[in-house]
C-alpha positions in Angstrom: -54.2 17.5 36.8 -58.0 18.2 36.7 -58.5 15.2 38.8 -56.1 16.5 41.4 -57.9 19.8 41.7 -61.3 18.1 42.1 -59.8 15.8 44.7 -58.2 18.7 46.7 -61.5 20.6 46.7 -63.6 17.6 47.7 -61.2 16.7 50.5 -61.0 20.3 51.7 -64.8 20.3 51.9 -64.8 17.4 54.3 -64.8 18.7 57.9 -61.8 18.1 60.0 -59.6 16.4 57.5 -57.2 19.2 57.2 -56.6 19.0 60.9 -55.3 15.4 60.7 -58.5 13.4 61.3 -58.1 9.6 61.3 -58.3 7.8 58.0 -58.8 4.1 57.2 -56.1 3.6 54.6 -54.4 0.7 56.4 -57.7 -1.3 56.5 -57.6 -1.4 52.7 -54.4 -3.3 52.6 -56.0 -6.7 52.7 -58.5 -8.4 50.3 -59.7 -11.9 50.1 -59.4 -14.1 47.0 -58.8 -17.5 45.6 -55.1 -16.8 45.5 -53.4 -14.3 47.8 -50.4 -12.2 46.9 -48.2 -10.9 49.6 -46.9 -7.3 49.4 -43.9 -5.6 51.1 -44.0 -1.8 50.8 -42.0 1.0 52.5 -45.0 2.7 54.2 -43.1 4.0 57.2 -39.7 4.9 58.5 -38.2 4.3 61.9 -36.3 6.8 64.0 -32.6 6.5 63.2 -31.6 5.3 66.7 -34.5 2.8 67.2 -32.9 -0.2 65.6 -29.4 0.3 67.0 -30.7 0.6 70.6 -32.6 -2.7 70.6 -31.7 -5.1 73.4 -34.6 -7.5 73.0 -36.3 -9.0 69.9 -39.4 -6.9 70.4 -41.5 -5.0 67.9 -40.3 -1.8 66.3 -42.6 1.1 65.7 -42.5 2.9 62.5 -43.4 6.4 63.5 -42.8 8.3 60.3 -44.9 8.1 57.2 -43.3 7.4 53.8 -45.6 8.7 51.0 -43.9 6.6 48.3 -45.1 3.3 49.9 -48.7 4.4 49.7 -48.5 5.0 46.0 -46.9 1.6 45.4 -49.7 0.0 47.5 -52.3 1.8 45.3 -50.5 0.5 42.2 -50.7 -3.1 43.4 -54.3 -2.7 44.4 -55.2 -1.2 41.0 -53.5 -4.0 39.1 -55.2 -6.7 41.2 -58.6 -5.1 40.7 -58.0 -4.8 36.9 -57.2 -8.5 36.7 -60.2 -9.5 38.8 -62.6 -7.3 36.8 -61.2 -8.6 33.5 -61.3 -12.1 32.0 -58.1 -12.1 29.9 -55.9 -13.7 32.6 -57.8 -15.4 35.3 -61.5 -15.8 34.3 -63.6 -17.1 37.2 -60.8 -16.5 39.8 -60.0 -13.7 42.1 -56.7 -12.5 43.4 -56.5 -11.2 46.9 -53.7 -9.4 48.6 -52.1 -9.1 52.0 -49.9 -6.0 52.2 -47.5 -5.0 55.0 -45.1 -2.3 55.9 -41.4 -3.0 55.8 -40.4 0.2 57.5 -37.3 0.0 55.3 -35.7 -2.2 58.0 -34.7 -5.9 57.7 -36.0 -6.5 61.3 -39.4 -5.3 60.4 -39.5 -7.0 57.0 -38.9 -10.5 58.4 -42.1 -10.5 60.4 -44.5 -10.3 57.5 -42.2 -12.6 55.5 -42.6 -15.2 58.1 -46.4 -14.6 58.1 -46.5 -15.1 54.3 -44.9 -18.5 54.7 -47.2 -19.6 57.5 -49.5 -22.4 56.7 -53.0 -21.5 55.5 -55.3 -20.8 58.4 -52.5 -20.5 61.0 -49.8 -18.1 62.1 -46.9 -20.5 62.2 -44.5 -22.3 59.8 -44.6 -26.0 60.2 -41.3 -28.0 60.0 -41.4 -30.7 57.3 -38.8 -32.7 55.5 -40.6 -32.1 52.2 -42.5 -28.8 51.5 -43.8 -29.9 48.1 -47.4 -30.2 49.3 -47.0 -27.3 51.8 -49.6 -24.6 51.2 -48.5 -21.2 52.5 -50.8 -18.2 53.1 -49.7 -16.5 49.9 -49.0 -17.6 46.4 -46.2 -15.1 45.6 -44.7 -12.0 47.1 -44.6 -8.5 45.5 -41.6 -6.5 46.8 -39.7 -5.4 48.7 -38.5 -2.1 47.3 -34.8 -2.0 48.3 -32.0 -4.3 47.4 -30.9 -4.5 51.1 -34.2 -6.0 52.0 -34.4 -8.2 48.9 -31.0 -9.8 49.8 -32.6 -11.1 53.0 -36.1 -12.0 51.8 -34.8 -13.4 48.6 -32.8 -16.0 50.3 -35.6 -16.7 52.7 -38.3 -17.2 50.1 -35.8 -19.1 47.9 -35.6 -21.8 50.6 -39.3 -22.6 49.9 -39.1 -21.6 46.2 -41.7 -19.0 46.8 -41.9 -16.6 43.8 -40.9 -13.1 44.7 -41.1 -10.2 42.2 -39.5 -6.9 43.3 -40.5 -3.6 41.8 -37.4 -1.7 42.8 -34.5 -3.9 44.0 -31.8 -3.6 41.3 -28.6 -5.0 42.8 -26.7 -7.2 40.3 -26.1 -9.8 43.0 -29.8 -10.7 43.0 -29.4 -12.1 39.5 -27.4 -15.1 41.0 -29.8 -18.0 40.3 -28.0 -20.4 42.7 -28.6 -18.0 45.7 -31.9 -16.5 44.5 -33.7 -19.1 42.4 -37.1 -17.7 43.0 -36.3 -14.0 42.7 -37.6 -11.8 39.8 -37.9 -8.1 39.3 -39.6 -5.7 36.9 -36.7 -3.4 36.8 -33.3 -3.8 35.1 -30.4 -4.7 37.3 -27.8 -2.1 38.3 -25.2 -3.2 35.7 -27.4 -1.9 32.9 -28.0 1.4 34.7 -24.2 1.8 35.3 -23.5 1.1 31.6 -25.8 4.0 30.9 -23.9 6.1 33.4 -20.5 5.3 31.7 -22.0 6.2 28.3 -23.1 9.5 29.8 -19.6 10.3 31.2 -18.0 9.4 27.9 -20.4 11.6 25.9 -19.4 14.6 27.9 -15.7 13.6 28.1 -16.0 13.5 31.9 -13.0 11.1 32.5 -12.0 12.5 36.0 -14.7 11.7 38.4 -15.3 10.8 42.0 -17.4 7.7 42.9 -19.3 7.6 46.1 -21.6 4.9 47.5 -23.7 4.2 50.5 -22.1 2.1 53.2 -24.2 -0.9 52.5 -24.4 -3.8 50.1 -26.2 -1.7 47.5 -23.6 1.1 47.4 -20.6 -1.2 47.7 -21.7 -3.4 44.8 -22.6 -0.4 42.7 -19.1 1.1 43.2 -17.5 -2.2 42.3 -19.5 -2.5 39.0 -19.0 1.1 38.1 -15.2 0.7 38.6 -15.1 -2.4 36.4 -17.1 -0.7 33.6 -15.3 2.7 33.8 -11.7 1.8 34.0 -11.6 -0.1 30.6 -13.3 2.9 29.0 -10.6 5.4 30.1 -12.6 6.9 32.9 -10.4 7.6 36.0 -11.9 7.5 39.5 -10.1 10.2 41.4 -11.6 9.1 44.7 -13.9 6.4 46.0 -15.7 6.7 49.3 -18.5 5.2 51.3 -21.1 7.4 52.9 -22.6 6.3 56.3 -26.4 5.7 56.2 -26.9 7.7 59.4 -24.8 10.7 60.3 -25.9 11.0 63.9 -22.7 10.3 65.9 -19.5 12.3 65.8 -17.7 9.3 64.2 -20.2 9.1 61.4 -20.1 12.9 60.9 -16.3 12.6 60.7 -16.6 10.0 57.9 -19.0 12.3 55.9 -16.6 15.2 56.4 -13.6 13.1 55.2 -15.6 12.1 52.1 -16.5 15.6 51.2 -13.0 16.9 51.8 -11.4 14.2 49.6 -13.9 15.0 46.8 -13.0 18.7 47.0 -9.3 18.0 47.1 -9.4 15.8 44.1 -10.6 18.8 42.0 -13.4 16.8 40.3 -16.5 18.4 38.9 -18.6 15.3 38.4 -19.5 12.8 41.2 -21.2 9.4 40.6 -23.3 8.9 43.7 -24.6 5.4 43.8 -26.3 5.3 47.2 -29.5 4.8 49.1 -31.6 7.8 50.0 -30.6 7.8 53.6 -26.9 8.1 52.8 -27.5 10.8 50.2 -29.6 12.7 52.8 -26.7 12.5 55.3 -24.1 13.6 52.7 -26.1 16.5 51.2 -27.5 17.9 54.5 -23.9 18.0 56.0 -22.4 19.3 52.7 -24.9 22.1 52.4 -24.1 23.2 56.0 -20.3 23.0 55.3 -20.6 25.0 52.0 -20.0 22.2 49.5 -19.0 23.6 46.1 -21.6 22.8 43.4 -20.9 19.6 41.4 -22.5 17.5 38.7 -24.1 14.6 40.6 -24.8 11.5 38.5 -27.5 9.8 40.6 -28.5 6.2 41.0 -32.2 5.5 40.6 -32.7 4.8 44.3 -32.4 8.5 45.3 -33.0 10.4 42.1 -36.8 10.7 42.9 -36.6 10.2 46.7 -38.7 12.8 48.5 -36.2 12.5 51.4 -33.6 14.1 49.2 -35.7 16.4 47.0 -37.3 18.1 50.0 -34.1 18.7 51.7 -33.7 22.5 52.5 -31.4 24.3 50.1 -30.8 21.1 48.1 -30.4 23.3 45.0 -27.0 24.4 46.3 -25.5 20.9 45.6 -25.4 21.6 41.9 -26.7 19.7 38.8 -28.3 16.3 39.2 -28.6 13.8 36.4 -29.8 10.2 36.6 -31.5 7.4 34.7 -35.0 6.0 35.3 -36.6 3.1 33.5 -39.4 4.2 31.2 -42.3 1.8 31.5 -45.8 2.5 30.2 -48.3 5.3 31.0 -51.0 4.7 33.6 -53.2 7.8 33.0 -56.1 6.7 35.2 -53.9 6.0 38.2 -54.3 9.6 39.6 -58.1 9.1 39.5 -57.8 5.7 41.2 -55.7 7.4 44.0 -58.3 10.1 44.3 -61.1 7.6 44.8 -59.4 5.6 47.5 -58.2 8.6 49.4 -61.7 9.9 49.4 -63.0 6.5 50.6 -60.4 6.6 53.4 -61.9 9.8 54.6 -65.5 8.5 54.4 -66.8 7.4 57.9 -69.4 5.2 56.4 -66.9 3.3 54.3 -64.5 3.0 57.1 -67.2 1.6 59.4 -67.9 -1.1 56.9 -64.3 -2.1 57.0 -64.2 -2.2 60.8 -66.8 -5.0 60.7 -64.2 -7.3 59.2 -61.7 -8.1 61.9 -58.1 -8.2 60.8 -56.9 -11.4 62.5 -53.2 -10.7 61.7 -53.2 -7.6 63.8 -53.0 -9.7 67.0 -49.6 -11.0 65.8 -48.3 -8.4 63.5 -49.7 -5.3 65.1 -51.4 -2.6 63.1 -50.4 -2.8 59.5 -49.6 0.9 59.1 -50.7 3.0 62.0 -49.0 6.1 60.7 -51.0 5.8 57.4 -54.3 6.6 59.3 -53.0 9.7 61.0 -51.4 11.7 58.3 -52.4 15.2 57.3 -54.5 14.7 54.3 -53.9 18.2 53.1 -50.1 17.5 53.1 -50.7 14.2 51.5 -52.7 15.6 48.6 -50.6 18.6 48.0 -47.2 16.8 48.2 -47.9 13.3 47.1 -50.2 14.0 44.2 -47.9 16.8 43.0 -45.1 14.2 42.7 -47.4 11.9 40.9 -48.5 14.7 38.5 -44.9 15.6 37.6 -44.0 11.9 36.8 -41.3 11.5 39.5 -42.9 8.3 40.8 -44.2 7.0 37.5 -41.4 4.4 37.0 -41.9 2.7 40.4 -45.6 2.8 40.1 -45.5 1.0 36.7 -42.9 -1.5 38.0 -45.2 -2.4 40.9 -48.2 -2.6 38.5 -46.2 -4.9 36.1 -45.0 -7.1 39.0 -48.6 -8.1 39.8 -49.3 -8.8 36.1 -46.2 -11.1 35.9 -47.5 -13.3 38.7 -51.0 -13.3 37.2 -49.5 -14.4 33.8 -47.6 -17.2 35.5 -50.7 -18.4 37.3 -52.6 -18.1 34.0 -50.0 -20.4 32.3 -49.9 -22.8 35.2 -53.7 -23.2 35.4 -53.8 -23.4 31.6 -56.6 -20.8 31.6 -58.5 -19.9 28.4 -60.9 -17.0 27.6 -63.7 -18.4 29.8 -62.2 -20.4 32.6 -59.2 -21.9 34.3 -59.6 -25.7 34.0 -57.1 -26.8 36.7 -58.9 -28.1 39.8 -56.0 -28.7 42.1 -54.7 -25.6 44.0 -51.4 -24.3 42.7 -48.4 -24.5 44.9 -46.0 -21.4 44.8 -43.1 -23.5 43.5 -45.2 -24.6 40.5 -45.3 -21.0 39.2 -41.5 -20.9 38.8 -41.3 -23.2 35.8 -43.6 -20.9 33.9 -41.9 -17.7 35.1 -38.5 -18.4 33.7 -38.1 -16.6 30.4 -41.8 -15.7 30.5 -43.3 -12.9 28.4 -46.2 -10.9 29.8 -48.0 -7.7 29.0 -48.5 -4.7 31.3 -50.7 -2.2 29.4 -49.3 -1.7 26.0 -45.8 -2.9 26.9 -44.5 -6.4 26.5 -41.9 -7.5 29.1 -40.0 -10.7 29.4 -38.0 -12.2 32.3 -34.6 -13.5 31.2 -33.0 -16.6 32.6 -31.8 -14.5 35.6 -35.2 -13.0 36.4 -34.5 -9.5 35.0 -36.4 -7.5 32.4 -35.0 -5.4 29.6 -36.4 -1.8 29.7 -35.4 1.5 28.2 -34.1 4.3 30.4 -34.9 8.0 30.4 -32.2 10.4 31.4 -33.6 12.8 33.9 -32.3 16.2 35.0 -33.4 18.2 38.1 -34.8 21.5 37.0 -35.5 24.1 39.7 -38.9 25.5 39.0 -40.2 25.3 42.6 -38.8 24.6 46.1 -38.4 21.0 45.0 -36.9 19.9 41.7 -38.9 18.8 38.7 -37.5 16.0 36.6 -37.1 16.8 32.9 -36.3 14.1 30.3 -33.1 15.0 28.5 -32.2 11.7 26.9 -32.8 8.0 26.5 -30.7 4.9 26.8 -31.6 1.6 25.1 -28.1 0.2 24.6 -27.0 3.5 23.1 -27.2 7.0 24.6 -29.2 9.7 22.9 -29.2 13.2 24.4 -31.4 16.2 23.9 -28.8 18.9 24.5 -31.3 21.7 24.0 -33.3 20.5 27.0 -30.4 20.6 29.4 -29.7 23.4 31.8 -26.1 24.1 32.8 -24.7 26.8 35.1 -23.6 29.7 33.0 -24.9 27.8 29.9 -21.5 26.0 29.9 -21.2 22.2 30.1 -18.9 21.6 33.1 -15.5 20.1 32.4 -14.2 17.3 34.6 -10.8 16.2 33.3 -7.4 15.9 35.1 -5.5 17.1 32.0 -6.5 18.9 28.9 -7.3 17.0 25.8 -4.2 16.4 23.7 -4.1 18.0 20.2 -4.0 15.9 17.1 -0.7 14.1 16.6 -0.1 14.0 20.4 -0.2 11.1 22.8 -0.5 11.0 26.5 2.5 10.4 28.8 0.9 9.4 32.1 2.1 11.0 35.3 1.2 9.5 38.6 -1.2 6.6 39.1 -4.2 7.7 37.0 -4.2 7.3 33.2 -6.3 10.5 33.0 -3.4 12.7 34.4 -0.8 13.1 31.7 1.4 15.3 29.6 0.9 15.6 25.9 3.8 14.5 23.8 4.2 15.1 20.1 4.5 12.1 17.8 7.9 12.1 16.0 8.4 11.7 12.3 7.7 8.1 11.3 5.0 7.6 13.9 1.5 8.8 14.4 -1.4 9.0 16.8 -3.7 6.1 16.0 -6.4 6.8 18.6 -7.2 9.9 20.6 -6.5 8.1 23.9 -3.2 6.4 22.9 -0.4 6.5 25.4 2.3 5.8 22.7 2.8 6.7 19.1 2.2 4.0 16.6 5.1 3.5 14.2 4.3 3.7 10.5 4.5 0.6 8.4 7.7 0.1 6.4 6.2 1.4 3.2 4.8 4.5 4.9 6.1 7.8 6.4 4.7 10.6 8.4 5.8 14.1 9.5 5.8 15.2 13.2 2.4 15.4 15.0 0.6 13.2 12.5 -2.6 11.3 12.9 -1.9 9.0 9.9 0.8 7.8 7.6 1.4 8.6 3.9 2.6 6.0 1.4 6.3 6.3 0.5 7.2 7.1 -3.1 10.0 5.2 -4.8 13.2 7.2 -5.1 15.9 6.6 -7.6 18.0 8.7 -10.0 15.3 9.7 -12.4 15.9 10.8 -16.0 14.3 14.2 -15.4 16.4 15.3 -12.5 18.6 18.4 -13.1 21.8 16.4 -12.3 21.0 13.7 -14.8 20.1 16.3 -17.5 23.4 18.0 -17.0 25.3 14.7 -17.2 23.4 13.8 -20.3 24.4 17.1 -21.9 28.0 16.3 -20.9 27.5 12.8 -22.5 26.4 14.5 -25.8 29.5 16.7 -25.7 32.0 13.9 -25.0 30.3 11.5 -27.5 30.1 14.2 -30.1 33.8 15.0 -29.7 34.7 11.3 -29.9 32.6 10.8 -33.0 34.0 13.9 -34.6 37.5 12.8 -33.9 36.8 9.4 -35.3 35.4 10.8 -38.4 38.3 13.2 -38.8 40.9 10.4 -38.4 39.1 8.2 -40.9 39.0 11.1 -43.3 42.8 11.5 -43.0 43.5 7.8 -42.7 46.7 7.8 -44.8 48.2 10.8 -43.2 51.4 10.5 -41.2 49.6 11.7 -38.0 47.0 8.9 -38.1 49.6 6.2 -39.0 51.9 7.5 -36.3 49.0 7.2 -33.8 48.4 3.6 -34.6 45.9 3.8 -37.4 43.2 1.1 -36.9 44.1 0.6 -33.3 43.7 4.4 -32.7 40.2 4.3 -34.3 39.4 1.2 -32.2 40.4 3.0 -29.1 38.1 5.9 -30.0 35.2 3.6 -30.6 35.8 1.9 -27.2 35.9 5.4 -25.6 32.5 6.2 -27.1 31.1 2.9 -25.8 32.6 3.8 -22.4 30.6 7.0 -22.5 27.4 5.3 -23.5 27.6 3.0 -20.5 26.4 5.9 -18.3 22.9 5.3 -19.8 22.6 2.2 -17.5 22.7 4.3 -14.3 19.6 6.7 -14.5 16.0 5.4 -14.2 14.4 2.8 -12.0 17.0 0.1 -11.4 16.4 -3.5 -12.2 18.4 -6.7 -11.6 19.6 -6.8 -15.2 20.8 -3.1 -15.2 22.6 -3.7 -11.8 24.5 -6.6 -13.3 25.4 -4.8 -16.6 26.6 -1.5 -15.2 30.2 -2.4 -14.2 31.1 -4.8 -17.0 29.8 -2.5 -19.8 31.7 0.4 -18.3 35.1 -1.4 -17.7 35.4 -3.5 -20.8 35.3 -0.6 -23.3 37.7 1.4 -21.1 40.1 -1.6 -21.1 39.9 -1.7 -24.9 40.7 2.1 -25.1 43.6 1.9 -22.5 45.1 -1.2 -24.2 45.6 0.8 -27.5 47.1 3.6 -25.5 49.4 1.1 -23.8 50.7 -0.1 -27.2 51.6 3.5 -28.2 53.3 4.1 -24.8 55.3 0.9 -25.3 56.3 1.9 -28.7 57.5 5.3 -27.5 59.4 3.6 -24.6 61.1 1.1 -26.9 62.2 3.8 -29.4 63.7 6.0 -26.7 65.0 3.7 -24.0 66.0 0.3 -25.5 69.1 -0.7 -27.5 68.9 -0.3 -31.3 69.0 -4.0 -32.0 65.9 -4.6 -29.8 64.1 -1.4 -30.7 63.7 -2.2 -34.4 62.3 -5.6 -33.8 60.0 -4.6 -31.0 58.7 -1.6 -32.9 57.8 -3.7 -35.9 55.9 -6.0 -33.5 54.1 -3.2 -31.8 53.0 -1.8 -35.2 52.1 -5.1 -36.8 49.1 -7.3 -36.6 50.4 -9.1 -33.5 49.8 -6.0 -31.4 46.1 -6.9 -31.5 46.9 -9.9 -29.3 47.8 -7.4 -26.5 44.4 -5.7 -26.9 42.6 -9.0 -26.9 44.5 -10.3 -23.9 43.8 -7.2 -21.9 40.1 -7.4 -22.7 40.0 -11.1 -21.8 41.7 -10.5 -18.5 39.1 -7.7 -17.7 36.3 -10.0 -18.9 37.5 -12.7 -16.6 37.6 -10.3 -13.6 34.1 -9.1 -14.4 32.8 -12.6 -14.7 34.3 -13.5 -11.3 32.9 -10.3 -9.8 29.4 -11.1 -11.2 29.6 -14.7 -10.0 31.0 -14.2 -6.6 29.6 -10.8 -5.5 26.8 -9.9 -7.9 25.3 -6.4 -7.4 21.7 -6.6 -6.3 18.7 -4.3 -6.7 17.6 -3.4 -3.2 14.8 -1.4 -1.6 16.2 0.7 1.2 13.5 1.9 3.8 16.0 3.5 6.2 18.2 6.0 4.4 15.4 8.4 3.3 12.7 9.6 5.8 9.8 10.1 3.3 10.8 7.9 0.3 11.9 4.4 -0.4 15.3 4.3 -2.1 15.7 1.8 -4.9 19.3 1.4 -6.0 22.0 -1.1 -7.0 23.9 -2.2 -3.9 27.6 -3.2 -4.2 28.1 -6.3 -2.1 31.9 -6.1 -1.9 33.9 -2.9 -2.5 37.1 -4.9 -2.5 35.9 -7.1 -5.4 34.8 -3.9 -7.3 38.3 -2.5 -6.7 39.8 -5.7 -8.3 37.7 -5.1 -11.4 39.5 -1.8 -11.8 42.9 -3.4 -11.5 43.4 -4.2 -15.2 42.6 -0.6 -16.3 44.6 0.8 -13.4 47.7 -1.3 -14.4 47.4 -0.4 -18.1 47.1 3.3 -17.1 50.1 3.0 -14.8 52.3 1.3 -17.4 51.3 4.0 -19.9 52.3 6.7 -17.5 55.5 5.0 -16.5 56.5 4.4 -20.1 56.0 8.0 -21.2 56.7 10.1 -18.1 60.5 10.2 -18.5 60.8 9.9 -22.3 62.9 12.7 -23.9 61.3 14.3 -26.9 63.4 14.6 -30.1 63.9 18.0 -31.6 61.8 18.7 -34.7 59.5 15.8 -34.0 55.9 15.5 -32.5 56.0 14.6 -28.8 53.7 11.7 -28.6 54.7 10.9 -25.0 53.4 14.2 -23.6 49.7 13.5 -24.6 49.7 10.0 -23.1 51.2 11.3 -19.9 48.6 13.9 -19.4 45.8 11.4 -20.4 46.9 9.0 -17.7 47.2 11.8 -15.2 43.6 12.8 -16.0 42.6 9.1 -15.5 44.2 8.8 -12.1 43.1 12.2 -10.8 39.4 11.4 -11.8 39.3 7.9 -10.4 41.2 8.7 -7.2 38.8 11.6 -6.5 35.9 9.3 -7.3 36.6 7.0 -4.3 36.1 9.5 -1.4 33.3 11.3 -3.3 31.4 8.1 -3.7 31.9 7.2 -0.1 30.6 10.5 1.2 27.8 11.3 -1.2 24.1 10.3 -0.4 23.2 6.9 -1.7 20.6 8.5 -3.9 23.3 10.3 -5.9 26.0 7.6 -6.1 24.9 6.6 -9.6 25.3 10.2 -10.6 28.9 10.2 -9.2 29.7 7.1 -11.2 28.3 8.7 -14.4 30.3 11.9 -13.8 33.5 9.8 -13.2 33.0 7.9 -16.5 32.3 11.1 -18.6 35.1 13.2 -17.1 37.5 10.3 -17.5 36.5 10.0 -21.2 36.7 13.8 -21.6 40.1 13.9 -20.0 41.5 11.3 -22.4 39.9 13.1 -25.4 41.1 16.5 -24.3 44.7 15.5 -23.6 45.4 12.9 -26.3 42.9 13.0 -29.2 41.9 16.6 -29.6 45.5 18.0 -30.0 45.9 15.6 -33.0 42.6 16.9 -34.4 43.9 20.4 -34.0 46.9 19.6 -36.1 44.8 17.9 -38.7 42.5 20.9 -39.0 44.6 24.0 -38.4 48.3 22.8 -38.8 48.3 20.6 -41.9 51.8 21.6 -42.9 53.1 19.7 -39.8 51.3 16.5 -40.9 54.5 15.1 -42.5 56.4 11.9 -42.4 59.4 13.5 -40.8 57.4 15.3 -38.1 55.4 12.3 -36.9 57.3 9.2 -38.0 60.9 10.3 -38.7 63.3 7.5 -39.5 62.9 5.4 -36.5 65.7 3.8 -34.7 67.4 2.5 -37.7 67.3 5.9 -39.4 68.9 7.5 -36.4 71.7 4.9 -36.4 72.4 5.4 -40.1 72.6 9.2 -39.6 75.1 8.6 -36.9 77.3 6.4 -39.0 77.2 8.8 -41.9 78.3 11.6 -39.7 81.2 9.5 -38.5 82.3 8.6 -42.0 82.2 12.2 -43.2 84.2 13.3 -40.3 86.6 10.7 -41.0 86.6 11.8 -44.6 87.2 15.2 -43.6 
């Protein structure tokens, strides 16, 4: 800044300069040298209608001055002078330059391009079959600044393999080596810049944006790349539109109006504007007049620092502007260099010395930059140098500076220069540089750059934000991008200190997924994830089911492991059943002990003696089988449950069947049969009936285990949060057949005792058996519907309850009354009360009665 103050004071002291006196800037755009570099710079601008009204291929006048081009010219001049004054790259050689104005128009740009390819010493391009030995006027070309122009010049220079290094053309299409084999650039291509833009949008969760581009190749390609990068990352483009470069006619104004109207109707707060400065000027100038609501504008590099846009009246009304600029290296002495050459351009003595050297090209090309020599120096110093001091043009200045160094490095490598000289004696052809430029590394100040195989360089980006501290914005660095985005949130300025929100729908809460409505994935309703599913990623459109061994409640963001569920020993139901087991088993053992203690008593003998005690033991084993049901099931326990429960019950019921048969024989059969059958039923042969019943039941259990073995299964469906482990019955019909032996024994017992008449003065043995069998049938008949309707988890508990209540019913109706007689009615424990005389005794009594009556 001190240099700028000195310059302004020194220039103001010169008479007449503030009134627009003639300068000699354009005469400094040419310098002789051993190798000449061509330069294409945007020094002027045409009137908007000039190009479109051409009817003849005549010259076009550039009437307006573009300050940016002058700075870029100075950057190239400074780089060439540094190389010539140093010995590191080209010792003993001098670079010259020949710089022309492109006027930002392809028609104007082609004329100096043709001049560059003219043969040395002439103004024409000769036609040859082979251009290998053809020596054009320049060795390489620096520029042009825009992608639109580079698409034209790039193809033209590629025909001759003339190296061209652009300092600003960033279109991705220029990386095509088949179409542009000799094109290089010292800026990254637009794809990298748009990757940074996508990262910025994602960082602020701006997923509902509009995308606008200029109606040219630059804007159209930028929109295409942005769409391809944004859509896979979940960024929805509410509207795409193209902005005309010139909004002069009613038709073009109508297009601009349509673009603005669609942006407003789409209700977006963020607009990605990838356009050339002219299109942005048209859009903003018309939008300001029409009262465009403020937006967040994400700018492309081409217009972020354009003075055409930044000096637009009331441009602050458009809203917040963000954009990325490549960083580069600092050139602190550049402002002093500009001061010096502006001062020289105002020095009549210096200008007179330049006039002595006639510019031969002016006869063909016309004046290089007539508008450069008739600018208001006061405006130039106050506006141009202010932009330089704020760093708004730094990135383009460095890119131009680096472009010159890249050609110098390639020439250094081709000539095989060392610290003192360049040994090669033959002049270098332009095409010979290309081999050394591919993947070449070179230094520009303290920064090392390298061309990749597509002619691009890799550079870091700074995120810039327009900050309104004066009539024109000042660019503040608020972040960086080098593959990853890093933001300085404290340096950002937002309206109302609130970051704008640009989303079609609100963010879903945790455990919710998006149900898209319409055509855009960013417009959706939030839907809760149901139990058994979860939200895997924040942007999911469907809930992810949990794995089989997991579960989740509603609105979950993850799954929990399922715990195994089975009838555990510590559950209240099991504890109650175990208490019941202790009660029944205690009663059975107490009854067994009491019967053994009174083994010789008529009651025990009448009940069957040893068979009676065997039945009690079987009843106790039947109760103990319930211990197989609680706890974690295993294949062995599943196989053992039914046989170990049914075989002891068969043994118990078979002893009761023998007593029922004996009672039936005594009361219902003729006397001749009754005596014999009773003796058989009370003798050792009765054990054959018990054994036969047990064998039949054992055979049924073996068939059941062989044909339809129960299996231990893991059920993931029946319980929502746990995994059920249980023994599954494969065939309920086969399980019913296992019960058939016990059911038949119980039915025969009931049938044999139900209608038996009790004898007066004797113990009614039939009544206890009848009630015992009734208890058996009631319990097992109730068991079937209960087992079918209870939850699978508690089916083992139902089976345990059926076994224990069945055993308790038999004990309570058949065994405990006998215990009561033994303990509290011992006087009834007599031969006559329990055994009587049997059938034979009854017959004898009958005969005696007959004789006595006869005797009487």
